[in-house]
Residue frames as qw, qx, qy, qz and C-alpha x, y, z in Angstrom:
[[0.913, -0.085, 0.391, 0.073, 140.07, 99.79, 60.18],
 [0.021, -0.692, 0.601, 0.400, 143.55, 99.49, 58.62],
 [0.912, 0.360, 0.181, -0.078, 143.92, 97.34, 55.51],
 [0.341, -0.567, 0.625, 0.415, 147.23, 95.94, 53.94],
 [0.702, 0.539, -0.271, -0.377, 147.83, 95.18, 50.33],
 [0.904, -0.169, 0.372, 0.124, 149.11, 91.63, 49.75],
 [0.758, 0.543, 0.117, 0.343, 150.95, 92.71, 46.70],
 [0.345, 0.700, -0.115, 0.615, 152.74, 95.97, 47.56],
 [0.493, -0.260, -0.594, 0.579, 152.34, 96.11, 51.31],
 [0.139, -0.435, -0.044, -0.889, 150.56, 99.51, 51.25],
 [0.285, -0.450, -0.769, 0.353, 148.78, 99.98, 54.67],
 [0.093, -0.155, -0.002, -0.984, 146.04, 102.53, 55.13],
 [0.437, 0.175, 0.487, -0.736, 142.61, 103.34, 56.40],
 [0.436, 0.334, 0.834, 0.052, 139.78, 101.19, 54.83],
 [0.351, 0.818, 0.301, -0.343, 138.21, 104.29, 53.23],
 [0.013, 0.675, -0.523, -0.521, 141.30, 104.75, 51.08],
 [0.195, -0.038, 0.933, 0.301, 140.68, 101.30, 49.44],
 [0.491, 0.183, -0.176, -0.833, 137.88, 101.88, 46.88],
 [0.664, 0.052, 0.678, -0.312, 135.06, 99.24, 46.89],
 [0.144, 0.258, -0.745, -0.598, 135.06, 97.04, 43.84],
 [0.725, -0.087, -0.402, -0.552, 132.51, 94.47, 44.59],
 [0.792, -0.343, 0.322, -0.389, 131.45, 91.31, 46.51],
 [0.072, -0.376, 0.908, 0.172, 133.58, 88.20, 46.60],
 [0.018, 0.307, 0.944, 0.121, 130.22, 86.17, 46.62],
 [0.185, -0.537, -0.444, -0.693, 126.71, 87.43, 46.14],
 [0.592, -0.693, -0.207, -0.355, 125.68, 87.09, 49.71],
 [0.773, -0.173, -0.368, 0.488, 128.92, 86.58, 51.72],
 [0.407, -0.857, -0.152, 0.277, 130.52, 88.70, 54.22],
 [0.587, -0.366, 0.307, 0.653, 133.71, 89.32, 52.09],
 [0.410, 0.881, 0.199, -0.130, 134.25, 92.22, 49.81],
 [0.717, 0.229, 0.126, 0.646, 136.92, 93.34, 47.24],
 [0.065, -0.956, -0.115, 0.261, 138.53, 96.59, 47.69],
 [0.677, 0.626, -0.038, 0.385, 141.23, 98.26, 45.42],
 [0.664, -0.322, -0.053, 0.673, 144.64, 99.08, 46.68],
 [0.109, 0.961, 0.078, -0.243, 145.29, 102.86, 46.25],
 [0.297, -0.682, 0.532, 0.406, 148.95, 102.19, 45.52],
 [0.176, -0.280, 0.847, 0.416, 148.97, 99.43, 43.03],
 [0.596, 0.142, -0.270, -0.742, 145.38, 98.65, 42.16],
 [0.288, 0.031, -0.957, 0.011, 145.50, 95.00, 43.47],
 [0.654, -0.424, -0.355, -0.516, 142.22, 93.61, 44.72],
 [0.133, 0.273, -0.764, 0.569, 142.10, 93.26, 48.41],
 [0.515, -0.458, -0.676, -0.259, 139.68, 91.18, 50.48],
 [0.004, 0.256, -0.550, 0.795, 138.15, 92.37, 53.54],
 [0.187, -0.406, -0.885, 0.134, 135.36, 91.23, 55.97],
 [0.253, -0.586, -0.235, -0.733, 132.28, 93.33, 56.43],
 [0.679, -0.639, -0.361, -0.006, 131.80, 92.16, 59.92],
 [0.609, -0.213, -0.156, 0.748, 135.29, 93.57, 60.79],
 [0.114, 0.358, 0.181, 0.909, 134.19, 96.87, 59.19],
 [0.451, -0.667, -0.371, -0.463, 131.04, 96.89, 61.04],
 [0.692, -0.502, -0.331, 0.400, 132.83, 96.30, 64.41],
 [0.428, 0.005, -0.042, 0.903, 135.00, 99.32, 63.60],
 [0.149, -0.506, -0.328, -0.784, 132.01, 101.50, 62.86],
 [0.621, -0.625, -0.444, -0.162, 130.43, 100.40, 66.12],
 [0.655, -0.322, -0.235, 0.642, 133.51, 101.13, 68.07],
 [0.207, 0.207, 0.105, 0.950, 133.68, 104.63, 66.52],
 [0.371, -0.628, -0.412, -0.547, 129.91, 105.16, 67.42],
 [0.654, -0.604, -0.382, 0.248, 130.62, 104.33, 71.09],
 [0.483, -0.138, -0.116, 0.857, 133.58, 106.80, 71.13],
 [0.019, 0.373, 0.266, 0.889, 131.48, 109.35, 69.61],
 [0.568, -0.582, -0.523, -0.256, 128.67, 108.72, 72.10],
 [0.652, -0.431, -0.343, 0.521, 131.11, 109.21, 74.94],
 [0.335, 0.059, 0.096, 0.936, 132.14, 112.45, 73.47],
 [0.247, -0.547, -0.401, -0.692, 128.60, 113.68, 73.11],
 [0.590, -0.697, -0.406, 0.033, 127.91, 112.99, 76.83],
 [0.553, -0.252, -0.120, 0.785, 131.19, 114.88, 77.70],
 [0.104, 0.275, 0.274, 0.916, 130.02, 117.78, 75.60],
 [0.453, -0.640, -0.449, -0.430, 126.64, 117.83, 77.26],
 [0.644, -0.560, -0.387, 0.350, 128.09, 117.57, 80.69],
 [0.401, -0.243, -0.057, 0.881, 130.18, 120.60, 80.10],
 [0.235, 0.751, 0.365, -0.497, 127.19, 122.47, 78.40],
 [0.078, -0.413, 0.560, 0.714, 128.81, 122.50, 74.92],
 [0.679, 0.438, 0.519, -0.279, 125.68, 122.06, 72.83],
 [0.452, 0.749, -0.351, -0.335, 127.48, 123.25, 69.61],
 [0.028, 0.456, -0.886, -0.075, 130.03, 120.43, 69.95],
 [0.453, 0.096, 0.830, -0.312, 127.26, 117.97, 70.90],
 [0.653, 0.612, 0.198, -0.400, 125.29, 118.79, 67.73],
 [0.336, 0.676, -0.612, -0.237, 128.35, 118.28, 65.54],
 [0.119, -0.255, 0.958, -0.058, 129.02, 114.89, 67.02],
 [0.587, 0.292, 0.629, -0.418, 125.40, 113.92, 66.84],
 [0.620, 0.643, -0.179, -0.411, 125.48, 114.64, 63.06],
 [0.269, 0.534, -0.795, -0.107, 128.47, 112.36, 62.70],
 [0.355, -0.036, 0.883, -0.305, 126.77, 109.73, 64.81],
 [0.642, 0.476, 0.291, -0.526, 123.80, 109.97, 62.58],
 [0.556, 0.604, -0.476, -0.314, 125.85, 109.42, 59.48],
 [0.069, -0.301, 0.941, -0.140, 127.37, 106.27, 61.15],
 [0.515, 0.174, 0.715, -0.440, 123.96, 104.99, 61.88],
 [0.684, 0.501, -0.187, -0.497, 123.20, 105.04, 58.14],
 [0.401, 0.414, -0.814, -0.074, 125.67, 102.16, 58.00],
 [0.099, -0.107, 0.856, -0.496, 124.54, 100.53, 61.26],
 [0.517, -0.312, -0.480, -0.637, 120.81, 101.01, 60.95],
 [0.323, -0.187, -0.819, 0.436, 120.45, 100.68, 64.65],
 [0.354, -0.703, -0.485, -0.380, 117.04, 101.57, 66.27],
 [0.621, -0.635, -0.307, 0.342, 118.65, 101.92, 69.58],
 [0.449, -0.097, 0.116, 0.880, 121.24, 104.38, 68.28],
 [0.058, -0.486, -0.389, -0.780, 118.63, 106.45, 66.45],
 [0.476, -0.774, -0.413, -0.056, 116.59, 106.60, 69.88],
 [0.623, -0.396, -0.131, 0.662, 119.84, 107.71, 71.49],
 [0.289, 0.173, 0.296, 0.894, 120.32, 110.48, 68.88],
 [0.217, -0.655, -0.441, -0.574, 116.78, 111.67, 69.22],
 [0.589, -0.716, -0.347, 0.145, 117.02, 111.81, 73.09],
 [0.545, -0.295, -0.005, 0.785, 120.31, 113.67, 73.02],
 [0.116, 0.376, 0.352, 0.849, 118.89, 116.15, 70.49],
 [0.421, -0.757, -0.439, -0.240, 115.84, 116.68, 72.92],
 [0.633, -0.581, -0.187, 0.477, 118.33, 117.21, 75.84],
 [0.365, -0.039, 0.154, 0.917, 120.32, 119.90, 73.74],
 [0.142, -0.619, -0.446, -0.631, 116.92, 121.74, 72.90],
 [0.573, -0.717, -0.393, 0.055, 116.16, 121.62, 76.64],
 [0.629, -0.321, -0.057, 0.706, 119.65, 122.94, 77.50],
 [0.221, 0.233, 0.282, 0.904, 119.43, 125.76, 74.93],
 [0.333, -0.710, -0.464, -0.413, 115.90, 126.73, 76.16],
 [0.624, -0.693, -0.283, 0.224, 117.15, 126.91, 79.74],
 [0.529, -0.179, 0.033, 0.829, 120.18, 129.01, 78.84],
 [0.086, 0.420, 0.348, 0.834, 118.02, 131.50, 76.98],
 [0.463, -0.731, -0.442, -0.237, 115.05, 131.84, 79.62],
 [0.018, -0.641, 0.404, -0.652, 115.73, 134.09, 82.61]]
């Protein structure tokens, strides 16, 4: 997710903007600090979540492509990334997907070793 500072116009990835705090105790808006000028910038958690979900979908497609080509090393790396994203999403369905793909990797690796 790209963010833009209202004061200086700096535009960058959301991760570049350090988290300062919440606008309200329970609301969806959070303050982030512009890395260029230090100005507080407001962003929406829902937008951030949507970006994470889109990234998770893209990584899942890449996992499937890696498994289709038999590249278990790449699939393992992508599943680690997906697992980290799921720490933010906390999705049971995604967790089950990760477990099933790991089982598939073990199966593929066993089959490639045995004669």
